C-alpha positions in Angstrom: -11.4 61.1 -55.5 -7.8 61.5 -54.2 -6.7 62.7 -57.7 -9.6 65.3 -57.9 -9.0 66.6 -54.4 -5.3 66.9 -54.6 -5.0 67.8 -58.3 -7.9 70.1 -58.8 -9.7 71.2 -55.6 -6.7 71.9 -53.3 -4.6 74.0 -55.8 -7.5 76.2 -56.7 -8.4 76.7 -53.0 -4.8 77.5 -52.2 -4.7 80.1 -55.0 -7.7 81.8 -53.5 -6.3 81.7 -50.0 -3.0 83.2 -51.1 -4.9 86.0 -52.8 -6.7 86.7 -49.5 -3.3 86.8 -47.7 -4.0 83.7 -45.5 -1.0 81.6 -44.8 -1.4 77.9 -45.6 -1.1 75.4 -42.7 1.9 73.1 -42.9 -0.1 70.0 -43.8 -1.8 71.9 -46.6 1.6 73.2 -47.9 3.1 69.7 -47.9 0.1 68.1 -49.7 0.1 71.0 -52.2 3.9 70.6 -52.8 3.3 66.9 -53.5 0.5 67.8 -55.9 2.6 70.3 -57.7 5.5 67.8 -58.0 3.2 65.1 -59.5 1.6 67.4 -62.0 4.9 69.0 -63.0 6.7 65.8 -63.6 4.0 63.3 -64.5 5.6 62.5 -67.9 8.8 61.4 -66.3 7.0 59.4 -63.7 4.9 57.6 -66.3 8.0 56.9 -68.3 9.9 55.6 -65.2 6.9 53.4 -64.4 6.8 52.1 -68.0 10.5 51.3 -68.0 10.2 49.5 -64.6 7.2 47.4 -65.8 9.0 46.5 -69.1 12.2 45.6 -67.1 10.2 43.3 -64.8 8.4 41.7 -67.7 11.6 41.2 -69.7 13.8 39.9 -66.9 12.1 36.4 -66.6 12.6 35.8 -70.3 16.3 34.8 -69.6 17.2 31.9 -67.4 19.4 34.0 -65.1 16.9 36.8 -65.0 14.2 34.4 -64.0 16.3 33.1 -61.1 16.9 36.6 -59.9 13.3 37.6 -60.1 12.1 34.5 -58.3 14.7 34.9 -55.6 13.5 38.5 -55.1 10.0 37.2 -54.9 10.9 34.8 -52.1 12.3 37.7 -50.1 9.1 39.8 -50.2 7.2 40.0 -46.9 4.2 37.7 -46.6 4.0 37.1 -50.3 7.5 35.6 -50.3 6.6 33.3 -47.4 3.6 32.0 -49.3 5.6 31.5 -52.5 8.3 29.5 -50.5 5.8 27.3 -48.9 4.0 26.6 -52.2 7.2 25.7 -53.9 8.3 23.4 -51.0 4.9 21.7 -51.0 5.4 20.9 -54.7 9.0 19.8 -54.1 8.1 17.4 -51.2 4.9 16.0 -52.7 6.5 15.3 -56.1 9.7 13.9 -54.6 7.7 11.6 -52.3 5.5 10.3 -55.1 8.4 9.7 -57.6 10.8 8.3 -54.9 8.2 5.8 -53.7 7.7 4.7 -57.3 11.3 3.5 -57.4 12.8 6.0 -59.8 16.5 6.7 -59.5 17.6 9.8 -57.6 19.3 11.3 -60.8 16.0 11.1 -62.7 14.0 12.6 -59.8 16.3 15.6 -59.7 16.1 15.9 -63.5 12.3 16.0 -63.3 12.1 18.4 -60.4 14.5 20.9 -62.0 12.2 21.4 -65.0 9.6 24.0 -63.9 8.0 21.6 -61.4 8.4 23.9 -58.3 7.2 27.0 -60.0 10.3 28.9 -58.7 13.4 29.0 -60.8 15.6 30.0 -57.8 14.7 26.9 -55.8 15.1 24.8 -58.9 18.5 26.2 -59.4 19.3 25.3 -55.8 18.1 21.8 -56.5 20.6 21.6 -59.4 23.4 22.7 -57.1 22.3 20.2 -54.5 22.4 17.3 -57.0 25.9 18.4 -58.0 26.9 18.1 -54.3 25.3 14.7 -54.1 27.3 13.6 -57.2 30.5 14.6 -55.3 29.7 12.2 -52.4 27.4 14.2 -50.1 24.1 12.8 -48.8 20.8 14.1 -50.0 20.4 16.3 -46.8 24.0 17.4 -47.0 23.6 18.4 -50.7 20.5 20.5 -49.9 22.3 22.1 -46.9 25.4 22.9 -49.0 23.2 24.4 -51.8 21.4 26.8 -49.5 17.9 28.1 -50.0 16.2 25.2 -48.2 14.8 25.6 -44.7 16.5 23.9 -41.7 13.3 22.0 -41.0 13.3 20.4 -44.4 17.0 19.5 -44.3 16.7 18.0 -40.8 13.7 16.0 -41.8 15.4 14.7 -44.9 18.5 13.8 -42.9 16.3 11.9 -40.4 14.6 10.1 -43.2 17.9 9.0 -44.7 19.1 7.7 -41.4 16.0 5.7 -40.6 15.2 4.6 -44.1 11.9 6.4 -44.3 12.8 9.1 -46.8 9.6 8.8 -48.8 7.5 9.1 -45.6 9.6 12.1 -44.5 9.0 14.0 -47.8 5.3 13.2 -47.6 5.0 14.5 -44.1 6.8 17.7 -45.1 4.4 18.2 -48.1 1.5 17.9 -45.7 3.1 20.4 -43.3 3.9 23.0 -45.9 0.5 22.6 -47.5 -1.2 23.3 -44.2 1.1 26.3 -43.6 0.2 27.8 -47.0 -3.5 27.6 -46.2 -3.0 29.2 -42.8 -0.8 32.0 -44.2 -3.2 32.8 -47.0 -6.2 32.8 -44.5 -4.3 35.2 -42.2 -3.4 37.4 -45.1 -7.0 37.6 -46.4 -8.3 38.4 -42.9 -5.7 41.2 -42.6 -6.3 42.8 -46.0 -9.6 44.6 -45.0 -8.4 46.3 -41.8 -5.0 47.2 -43.4 -6.8 48.7 -46.4 -9.3 50.6 -44.3 -6.4 52.0 -42.1 -4.3 53.1 -45.1 -7.2 54.7 -46.9 -8.5 56.3 -43.7 -5.0 57.9 -43.2 -4.8 59.2 -46.7 -8.3 60.7 -46.7 -7.7 62.1 -43.2 -4.6 64.0 -44.4 -6.4 65.3 -47.4 -9.5 66.4 -45.4 -7.3 68.2 -42.9 -5.4 69.9 -45.7 -8.7 71.3 -47.0 -10.5 72.0 -43.7 -7.7 73.7 -41.8 -7.4 76.6 -44.4 -11.2 76.9 -44.4 -11.1 77.2 -40.6 -8.5 80.0 -40.9 -10.8 81.8 -43.4 -13.7 81.5 -41.0 -11.6 82.8 -38.2 -10.4 85.8 -40.3 -14.0 86.6 -41.2 -15.1 86.4 -37.6 -12.3 88.7 -36.5 -13.3 91.2 -39.2 -16.7 91.5 -37.7 
């Protein structure tokens, strides 16, 4: 509907109004200018979109590109927060399970770095954290030095190391982040409908005004003529 109104109805109505010598309102002129720009350069826009899509699709095929894409994902509003919490839930739950089974720390990190978290950036940070641990840092210290991990997680791990309850600390963290994921997703779903209605209402409102205001001017001109 937006495409028909902006790309077909409005340009033809504007042509008629110009022939009648009626000046277009500012909002109509702006919408018409946008329509003319889109129709005049649609090939370049489609090409740019195709290049962007291909670039995004090709980037994760290399290890470094996958890290960059996943790091960018974590920085997105709302979606990034959900992705972080999902990855941290997997990290803490798997670490707790493997650690409590008695597996050595080196083997735990080796397993967790191999696509277990679902986010290559955090897996890369785990690799850096393990290198720091090999140089004499504690588990919490290695995570803190690597960066990318929340202060809450680092603090809980440090407390678990101090008190000898590391497995329990990771399990509590997994429960916490799992609950946070559910709350964030529920809040996002409840916000989708009003946000969508507001955005669509604004777009349709602008389009309707861009069409009705010139018609109002035409009616006024006709009324003055008689």
